C-alpha positions in Angstrom: 1.0 -27.0 -36.7 2.2 -26.6 -40.3 2.1 -22.8 -40.3 5.9 -22.3 -39.8 6.7 -24.7 -42.6 4.3 -23.1 -44.9 5.6 -19.7 -44.1 9.1 -21.0 -45.0 8.4 -23.1 -48.0 5.2 -21.4 -49.3 3.5 -24.6 -50.3 0.8 -24.9 -52.9 -1.9 -25.2 -50.2 -1.1 -21.8 -48.7 -0.7 -19.9 -51.9 -3.9 -21.3 -53.4 -5.9 -20.9 -50.3 -5.1 -17.3 -49.8 -5.6 -16.4 -53.4 -2.1 -15.0 -53.8 -0.9 -17.1 -56.7 1.0 -14.7 -58.9 -0.9 -15.2 -62.2 -0.7 -12.4 -64.7 -1.8 -14.5 -67.6 -4.5 -17.1 -67.7 -3.5 -20.4 -69.3 -7.0 -21.4 -70.1 -7.6 -20.2 -73.6 -4.0 -19.7 -74.9 -1.6 -22.0 -76.7 -2.5 -25.3 -78.3 -5.0 -27.4 -76.2 -5.2 -30.9 -77.5 -7.1 -33.5 -75.5 -5.2 -36.7 -75.3 -6.0 -40.0 -73.7 -3.0 -40.1 -71.4 -4.1 -41.2 -67.9 -0.8 -40.2 -66.3 -0.4 -36.8 -67.8 -2.4 -33.7 -67.0 -0.8 -31.1 -69.2 2.3 -30.5 -71.4 4.4 -27.3 -71.1 6.7 -26.9 -74.0 6.8 -30.6 -74.3 7.5 -31.2 -70.6 4.7 -33.2 -68.8 2.9 -32.3 -65.6 2.1 -35.7 -64.4 -1.1 -36.8 -62.6 0.7 -37.7 -59.4 2.2 -34.2 -59.2 -1.1 -32.5 -59.9 -3.0 -34.7 -57.5 -0.6 -34.0 -54.7 -0.7 -30.2 -55.3 -4.5 -30.4 -55.5 -4.9 -32.4 -52.3 -2.6 -30.0 -50.4 -4.7 -27.0 -51.6 -8.0 -28.8 -50.9 -6.9 -30.0 -47.4 -5.8 -26.5 -46.5 -9.0 -24.9 -47.8 -11.3 -27.4 -46.0 -9.2 -27.0 -42.7 -9.5 -23.2 -42.8 -13.2 -23.3 -43.9 -14.9 -26.3 -42.3 -18.3 -25.3 -43.8 -16.8 -25.6 -47.3 -17.7 -28.6 -49.4 -15.6 -30.3 -52.0 -18.4 -29.5 -54.5 -18.0 -25.8 -53.8 -14.2 -26.1 -54.4 -14.9 -27.7 -57.7 -17.3 -24.9 -58.7 -14.6 -22.4 -57.7 -12.2 -24.1 -60.2 -9.7 -25.0 -57.7 -8.2 -27.5 -60.1 -7.5 -24.8 -62.6 -5.9 -22.6 -60.0 -3.6 -25.5 -59.0 -2.7 -26.3 -62.6 -2.0 -22.6 -63.3 0.5 -22.6 -60.5 2.2 -25.8 -61.7 2.4 -24.4 -65.3 3.9 -21.2 -64.0 6.5 -23.1 -61.9 7.4 -25.3 -64.9 7.9 -22.3 -67.1 10.1 -20.6 -64.5 12.1 -23.8 -64.1 12.6 -24.1 -67.8 13.7 -20.5 -68.1 16.1 -21.0 -65.2 17.7 -24.0 -66.9 18.2 -22.0 -70.0 19.9 -19.3 -68.0 22.1 -21.7 -66.0 20.3 -20.8 -62.7 20.1 -23.5 -60.1 19.7 -24.1 -56.3 22.7 -25.9 -54.8 22.4 -28.5 -52.1 24.3 -26.2 -49.7 21.8 -23.4 -50.4 18.9 -25.8 -49.8 20.2 -27.0 -46.5 21.0 -23.4 -45.3 17.4 -22.4 -46.0 15.9 -25.5 -44.4 18.0 -24.9 -41.3 16.6 -21.4 -40.9 13.0 -22.7 -40.7 12.1 -22.4 -37.0 10.0 -25.5 -36.9 13.1 -27.6 -37.6 15.2 -25.9 -34.8 15.6 -26.9 -31.2 15.2 -24.6 -28.2 18.6 -23.1 -28.8 17.7 -22.2 -32.4 19.9 -24.9 -34.0 18.8 -27.3 -36.7 17.4 -30.5 -35.2 17.3 -33.5 -37.7 14.8 -35.3 -35.5 12.5 -32.3 -35.5 12.9 -32.1 -39.2 11.7 -35.7 -39.7 9.0 -35.4 -37.1 7.4 -32.2 -38.5 7.5 -33.6 -42.1 5.9 -36.8 -40.9 3.1 -34.8 -39.3 2.7 -33.0 -42.5 2.6 -36.4 -44.4 5.5 -35.2 -46.6 8.7 -37.0 -47.3 12.1 -35.1 -47.1 12.6 -35.4 -50.9 9.2 -34.0 -51.6 9.6 -31.1 -49.1 13.1 -30.4 -50.4 11.7 -30.2 -54.0 9.1 -27.7 -52.9 11.6 -25.6 -51.1 14.0 -25.8 -54.0 11.3 -24.7 -56.4 10.5 -21.7 -54.3 14.2 -20.7 -53.9 14.6 -21.1 -57.7 11.6 -18.8 -58.3 13.1 -16.3 -55.8 16.4 -16.3 -57.7 14.7 -15.8 -61.0 12.6 -13.0 -59.5 15.8 -11.3 -58.2 17.5 -11.5 -61.6 14.5 -10.4 -63.6 13.8 -7.4 -61.3 17.4 -6.3 -60.8 17.2 -3.7 -63.6 14.1 -2.1 -61.9 15.0 1.6 -61.8 13.5 4.5 -60.0 14.5 8.1 -60.6 16.0 10.0 -57.7 13.1 12.4 -57.5 10.2 9.9 -58.0 9.8 9.2 -54.3 9.7 12.9 -53.5 7.2 13.6 -56.3 4.9 10.8 -55.0 5.3 12.1 -51.4 4.6 15.7 -52.5 1.5 14.5 -54.4 0.1 12.6 -51.4 1.0 15.1 -48.7 0.2 18.4 -50.5 -2.4 20.5 -48.6 -4.7 23.3 -49.7 -6.4 26.1 -48.0 -9.8 26.7 -49.5 -12.2 29.7 -49.6 -15.7 28.4 -49.7 -19.4 29.5 -49.5 -21.9 27.0 -48.3 -25.7 27.4 -48.6 -27.8 25.0 -46.6 -30.7 23.6 -48.6 -32.9 23.9 -45.6 -32.8 27.7 -45.9 -34.7 27.4 -49.2 -37.4 24.9 -47.9 -40.0 27.7 -47.4 -39.9 28.5 -51.1 -40.6 25.0 -52.3 -44.0 24.2 -53.8 -45.2 20.6 -54.3 -47.8 20.0 -57.1 -50.9 18.0 -56.3 -50.0 15.0 -58.5 -46.2 15.1 -57.9 -46.1 12.7 -55.0 -48.1 10.0 -56.8 -46.0 10.4 -60.0 -42.8 10.1 -57.9 -44.2 7.0 -56.3 -44.9 5.3 -59.6 -41.5 6.3 -61.0 -39.6 5.1 -58.0 -41.5 2.1 -56.8 -38.4 0.0 -56.5 -37.2 2.4 -53.8 -40.2 1.5 -51.7 -39.7 -2.2 -51.9 -40.5 -4.1 -48.7 -37.8 -6.8 -48.6 -38.3 -10.4 -47.8 -37.6 -11.4 -44.2 -37.0 -14.6 -42.4 -36.8 -15.7 -38.8 -34.0 -18.2 -38.4 -33.4 -20.9 -35.7 -29.8 -21.7 -35.8 -26.8 -23.4 -34.1 -23.5 -21.5 -34.3 -20.4 -23.8 -34.5 -17.2 -22.2 -33.6 -14.0 -24.3 -33.3 -12.5 -22.1 -30.6 -15.7 -22.3 -28.6 -15.8 -26.1 -29.0 -12.2 -26.5 -27.8 -11.7 -28.1 -24.4 -8.2 -27.5 -23.2 -8.9 -29.4 -20.0 -9.1 -32.6 -22.1 -5.5 -32.1 -23.4 -2.8 -34.0 -21.6 0.7 -32.7 -21.0 2.2 -35.0 -23.6 -0.2 -33.8 -26.4 0.3 -30.1 -25.3 4.1 -30.6 -25.4 4.0 -32.1 -28.9 1.8 -29.1 -30.0 4.3 -26.7 -28.5 7.1 -28.4 -30.4 5.2 -28.6 -33.7 4.3 -24.9 -33.4 7.6 -23.8 -31.9 7.7 -20.6 -34.1 4.6 -19.3 -32.3 6.6 -19.2 -29.1 9.7 -17.6 -30.6 10.0 -14.2 -28.9 12.2 -11.8 -30.9 14.9 -9.7 -29.2 13.7 -6.2 -28.8 14.6 -2.9 -27.0 12.4 -0.1 -25.8 14.2 3.1 -26.7 14.0 6.8 -26.7 16.0 9.2 -28.8 16.9 12.8 -29.4 17.2 13.7 -33.1 19.0 16.6 -34.7 17.6 16.4 -38.2 19.8 17.0 -41.3 19.7 15.5 -44.8 21.8 12.5 -45.7 23.7 14.6 -48.2 24.2 17.7 -45.9 27.4 19.7 -46.5 30.3 19.7 -44.1 29.2 22.9 -42.3 25.7 21.6 -41.6 27.2 18.2 -40.4 29.5 20.1 -38.0 26.7 22.3 -36.6 24.4 19.3 -36.1 27.1 17.2 -34.4 27.9 20.1 -32.0 24.3 20.4 -31.1 23.9 16.7 -30.3 27.1 16.6 -28.4 25.9 19.6 -26.3 22.7 17.8 -25.6 24.6 14.7 -24.4 26.8 16.9 -22.1 23.6 18.4 -20.6 22.2 14.9 -19.8 25.5 13.7 -18.3 25.5 16.9 -16.3 22.2 16.0 -14.7 19.4 17.1 -17.0 16.7 14.6 -17.8 16.9 12.9 -21.1 13.1 13.4 -21.8 13.4 17.1 -21.0 16.2 17.6 -23.5 14.4 15.4 -26.1 11.2 17.6 -25.9 13.3 20.7 -26.5 15.2 19.4 -29.6 12.9 16.9 -31.3 10.4 17.9 -33.9 6.8 16.8 -33.4 7.3 13.7 -35.7 10.6 12.7 -34.3 9.1 10.6 -31.5 6.6 10.7 -28.7 6.8 12.7 -25.5 10.3 12.6 -24.1 11.6 11.1 -27.4 9.8 7.8 -26.7 9.9 5.3 -29.6 8.4 2.3 -28.0 9.6 -1.2 -28.6 12.0 -1.8 -31.5 12.7 -5.2 -33.0 15.5 -6.4 -35.3 15.0 -5.1 -38.8 12.5 -2.4 -37.9 14.7 0.6 -38.3 17.9 1.6 -40.1 21.0 -0.5 -39.4 23.1 2.3 -37.7 20.3 3.1 -35.3 19.5 -0.6 -34.6 23.2 -1.5 -34.0 23.6 1.2 -31.4 20.3 0.7 -29.7 20.8 -3.1 -29.2 24.3 -2.5 -27.9 23.1 -0.5 -25.0 22.1 -1.8 -21.5 18.9 -0.4 -19.9 19.5 3.1 -18.8 22.6 3.7 -21.0 22.8 6.5 -23.5 24.7 6.1 -26.8 27.3 8.3 -28.3 26.0 10.4 -31.3 24.8 8.1 -34.0 24.6 9.3 -37.6 21.8 8.0 -39.8 20.2 9.2 -43.0 17.9 11.3 -40.9 20.5 13.1 -38.8 22.3 12.7 -35.5 20.7 10.7 -32.7 21.3 10.1 -29.0 19.7 6.9 -28.0 18.6 5.8 -24.6 17.7 2.1 -23.9 14.8 2.0 -21.5 14.2 -1.8 -21.4 15.5 -4.9 -23.2 14.1 -8.3 -23.8 16.2 -11.1 -24.9 14.9 -13.2 -27.8 14.4 -17.0 -27.7 11.9 -19.8 -27.5 9.5 -19.7 -24.6 9.9 -22.9 -22.6 7.0 -25.3 -22.6 6.5 -25.0 -18.8 5.8 -21.2 -19.1 3.3 -21.6 -21.9 1.7 -25.0 -21.1 -1.9 -23.5 -20.9 -1.5 -21.7 -24.2 -0.2 -24.9 -25.8 -3.2 -26.9 -24.4 -5.6 -24.3 -25.8 -3.9 -24.5 -29.2 -4.0 -28.3 -29.2 -7.6 -28.2 -28.2 -8.5 -25.8 -31.0 -6.7 -28.0 -33.6 -8.5 -31.1 -32.3 -11.8 -29.2 -32.5 -11.0 -28.1 -36.0 -10.1 -31.6 -37.0 -13.5 -32.8 -35.7 -15.6 -29.9 -36.9 -16.4 -31.6 -40.3 -18.0 -34.5 -38.5 -19.9 -32.2 -36.1 -21.3 -30.1 -39.0 -22.2 -33.1 -41.0 -24.1 -34.6 -38.1 -25.9 -31.4 -37.3 -26.9 -30.8 -41.0 -28.1 -34.4 -41.2 -30.2 -34.0 -38.0 -31.5 -30.7 -39.5 -32.6 -32.3 -42.7 -34.4 -35.0 -40.8 -36.2 -32.3 -38.9 -34.9 -33.4 -35.5 -35.3 -30.9 -32.7 -32.4 -28.5 -33.0 -32.0 -28.2 -29.2 -31.4 -32.0 -28.9 -28.8 -31.9 -31.8 -27.0 -28.9 -30.3 -26.9 -30.5 -26.8 -24.9 -33.5 -28.1 -22.0 -31.1 -28.6 -22.5 -28.7 -25.8 -23.9 -26.0 -28.1 -27.0 -23.9 -27.9 -29.9 -22.9 -30.2 -30.6 -19.3 -31.0 -33.3 -17.4 -32.9 -33.0 -14.2 -34.9 -36.4 -12.7 -35.1 -37.6 -11.5 -38.6 -34.6 -10.1 -40.5 -34.1 -8.9 -44.1 -30.8 -9.6 -46.0 -28.9 -6.8 -44.3 -30.0 -7.9 -40.9 -29.0 -11.5 -41.6 -25.5 -10.4 -42.7 -25.2 -8.1 -39.7 -26.5 -10.4 -37.0 -25.3 -13.8 -38.2 -22.1 -12.8 -40.0 -23.0 -14.7 -43.1 -22.1 -13.6 -46.6 -24.6 -12.0 -49.0 -24.9 -15.4 -50.8 -25.5 -17.0 -47.4 -28.2 -14.5 -46.5 -29.8 -15.0 -50.0 -29.9 -18.8 -49.4 -31.7 -18.2 -46.1 -34.2 -15.9 -47.7 -34.8 -18.4 -50.5 -35.5 -21.3 -48.1 -39.2 -22.0 -47.4 -40.8 -21.8 -44.0 -40.2 -24.7 -41.7 -37.5 -25.9 -44.0 -33.8 -26.7 -43.1 -30.7 -25.7 -45.0 -28.9 -28.7 -46.4 -25.5 -27.2 -45.8 -23.7 -25.2 -43.1 -23.1 -21.5 -43.9 -19.7 -19.8 -43.4 -20.1 -17.0 -41.0 -16.6 -15.7 -40.4 -15.1 -17.5 -37.4 -18.1 -19.7 -37.0 -20.5 -21.8 -39.1 -24.3 -21.7 -39.0 -26.6 -24.6 -39.2 -30.1 -23.1 -39.8 -33.8 -23.7 -40.1 -36.4 -21.2 -41.2 -39.2 -20.6 -38.6 -41.1 -17.8 -40.3 -40.8 -15.9 -43.6 -42.5 -12.9 -45.2 -42.3 -12.3 -49.0 -41.0 -9.2 -50.6 -43.5 -6.6 -51.8 -44.0 -2.8 -52.3 -45.1 -0.5 -49.5 -48.6 1.1 -50.3 -48.5 4.8 -51.4 -50.4 5.9 -48.4 -47.8 4.4 -46.1 -45.0 6.4 -47.8 -46.7 9.6 -48.8 -45.2 11.6 -46.0 -41.7 10.2 -46.9 -42.2 11.1 -50.5 -43.2 14.7 -49.6 -40.0 15.0 -47.5 -37.9 13.7 -50.4 -39.5 16.1 -52.9 -39.0 19.1 -50.6 -35.3 18.1 -50.0 -34.7 17.7 -53.8 -36.3 21.0 -54.7 -34.6 22.9 -51.8 -31.2 21.6 -52.9 -32.0 22.6 -56.5 -32.8 26.2 -55.3 -29.6 26.2 -53.2 -27.5 25.1 -56.2 -29.1 27.8 -58.4 -28.4 30.5 -55.9 -24.8 29.3 -55.4 -24.1 29.5 -59.1 -25.3 33.1 -59.0 -23.1 33.9 -56.0 -20.1 32.4 -57.7 -20.5 34.9 -60.5 -20.7 37.7 -58.0 -17.5 36.4 -56.2 -15.3 36.6 -59.2 -13.1 39.6 -58.8 -14.1 40.3 -55.2 -11.4 41.0 -52.6 -11.1 39.0 -49.4 -13.1 41.5 -47.3 -15.9 41.7 -49.9 -16.1 37.9 -50.1 -16.4 37.7 -46.3 -19.4 39.9 -46.4 -21.1 37.5 -48.8 -20.5 34.6 -46.4 -17.2 33.2 -47.6 -15.1 31.2 -45.1 -11.5 30.0 -45.2 -10.7 26.4 -44.3 -7.9 24.9 -42.3 -5.3 23.2 -44.5 -6.9 20.3 -46.2 -5.2 17.0 -47.1 -5.8 15.1 -50.3 -8.7 12.6 -49.9 -9.6 14.1 -46.5 -13.1 15.5 -45.9 -13.4 19.3 -45.5 -13.9 19.8 -41.7 -17.6 19.8 -40.9 -18.6 18.1 -44.2 -19.0 14.6 -45.4 -16.4 13.3 -47.8 -17.0 14.0 -51.5 -14.6 12.5 -54.0 -15.5 14.7 -56.9 -15.1 17.8 -54.7 -11.7 16.5 -53.6 -10.5 15.8 -57.1 -11.6 19.2 -58.4 -10.1 21.4 -55.7 -6.7 19.6 -55.8 -6.6 20.0 -59.6 -7.7 23.7 -59.6 -5.3 26.6 -60.0 -4.8 28.9 -57.1 -7.1 31.9 -56.8 -9.9 30.9 -59.2 -13.4 30.0 -58.2 -14.3 26.6 -59.6 -16.9 27.0 -62.3 -19.4 24.5 -60.9 -21.2 24.4 -57.6 -21.0 21.2 -55.5 -23.7 19.3 -53.6 -22.2 18.9 -50.1 -23.5 17.6 -46.8 -22.6 19.2 -43.4 -23.7 17.8 -40.1 -27.2 19.4 -40.5 -27.9 18.2 -44.0 -27.4 18.9 -47.7 -26.5 22.1 -49.4 -24.5 23.7 -52.2 -21.0 25.0 -52.2 -18.8 27.2 -54.4 -15.0 27.0 -53.7 -11.6 28.2 -54.7 -8.0 27.2 -53.7 -6.6 30.1 -51.8 -3.2 28.7 -51.1 -1.1 25.5 -51.6 1.0 24.3 -48.7 4.0 22.3 -49.9 4.9 19.1 -47.8 7.4 19.3 -45.0 10.9 18.4 -46.2 11.9 17.2 -42.7 9.0 14.9 -42.6 9.9 13.5 -46.0 13.4 12.7 -44.7 11.9 10.5 -42.0 9.8 8.5 -44.5 11.9 8.7 -47.7 13.2 5.2 -47.3 9.7 3.8 -46.9 8.3 5.6 -49.9 11.3 4.6 -52.0 11.1 1.0 -51.0 7.4 0.9 -51.7 7.8 2.4 -55.2 10.7 0.1 -56.0 8.8 -3.0 -54.9 5.9 -2.0 -57.1 8.2 -1.5 -60.0 9.8 -4.9 -59.4 6.4 -6.7 -59.3 5.3 -5.0 -62.5 8.6 -6.1 -64.2 8.2 -9.7 -63.1 4.6 -9.7 -64.3 5.8 -8.6 -67.7 8.3 -11.4 -67.6 5.7 -14.0 -66.8 3.4 -12.7 -69.5 6.2 -13.0 -72.0 6.9 -16.6 -70.9 3.2 -17.4 -71.2 2.8 -15.8 -74.7 5.7 -17.9 -76.1 4.8 -21.2 -74.4 3.1 -24.2 -76.0 0.7 -25.4 -73.4 -1.5 -28.5 -74.0 -4.2 -29.6 -71.6 -4.1 -33.4 -71.8 -6.6 -34.4 -69.1 -9.2 -31.7 -68.6 -11.5 -34.1 -66.7 -8.9 -34.5 -63.9 -8.4 -30.8 -63.7 -12.2 -30.1 -63.6 -12.7 -33.0 -61.1 -15.1 -34.9 -63.4 -15.7 -38.5 -62.4 -13.3 -38.0 -59.5 
């Protein structure tokens, strides 16, 4: 219900809950921390107080959101995760930014505030206009007053202004994007010789005492893990939802409160023909490209199929078969292309359109007008959403009751039946099996393994989209497998290790022989040539090997690398010697099609780094005093 507001205003609850608070310095441990006996002040930032009511409101917002999103979470767990410190850090950062903004004469005007509030879809009517009644209704549902909401929004807008000013000098050299692209997209052709370890197995000899010695030295590898059989009830808010119990009035209210979910953006399904030329092409190239695209348009008008012409002219990366681009929404492509595409009616073809990539002919295949889906067309979806929200609101009570029944050792089947749920059993599982089968975290699996037989867990476990209320039926302790049970396995391990060692030794000798050999002589020794290999991609037929990848992409052309590599093909391990035979530079046309994306990504990274330095500087110069640590750490609360 509050998602659209939180997306627009970025409240404390959302930012804390998703762990995206932008903190580049930790306030705990810097500045002057003096405990004071002020019951109404939590901290002082350069002499400005963060009052208890402000902190408590921010904390409750964060806590409410966390508990709503994670019904199995307890307030005690939030306290242990130092949620109070996270909230205070956010408030301190906001205070510092506001102080710096005042020093610089930066402010958010009432007109700006209203304009941004009017753009939040939750406050708009079905025609996309600001609705004062919707504004009041949504804020009331959120239990927030207009002044409080407007302060939150104003703080966020002020932070955005400061961010833009601080990061405005972010600069990127004209060739940086190309260098990054060239680094990522460079490919190499390799000459390599692979020796399967299995070919040396017949030469391996295992000493009489070696298996027993190996067993003693590697006992940890033969551990028999603890296992438990779990009887459990899975509680899933979506599964508990009962849309049939939701009346039209409640569904209609949910539709209105979540109106942004039903906002369908305007979009067009388009195809195009592209004659690629650089943005800075000279006059002659421009003329040639324009003539080519005009000729293509004349052919289509004369009766040739658009898709047929597209397949003749387009490069492989210019679009799909027939120039198909799929559905395009507003803001998803360059402005010139977007303006032309959205101006077309289905079946129409544009005049030539010049963008940074070249000249386009655009054909609109289908169009969908944007707008809010009327309640009547999405009533069932709204009922389901309202039912899930209702189930989520009630899930704390359900989990508390199930856990209480479990602690009291009541039959789980009876407890589950009260809520239309069922009881399941896992069979004996180790930690990995519990994580895989129940979806619990490693800590959750460890808690199950640590619980005695016939004992219940006194809390519900988070298991992704569901929560687990569990009781242990059977358990087997951890131990070590006897030597006689693993002797055959050890023999296999030893033979594999020694076979690989012999293969590595032989590969090193062959590497010395290959130095100075021509291509034909190398082929006689078994050398093969790879297809062009991309950075961080596995050599075809072999498992990925990071050290191998780093070495071959750093090596000069034509030189056999000095070391042999342990590699695995689809049949098993072996040794490999390798050299870079050829470097294939990236495709300039391809770069033209992604240049803007690469540039924008690098620039955003540069901006974030600059803002982080700005925040670090603010923190290093600030005088921050923690006045009420007990409130922050939730002691006696």
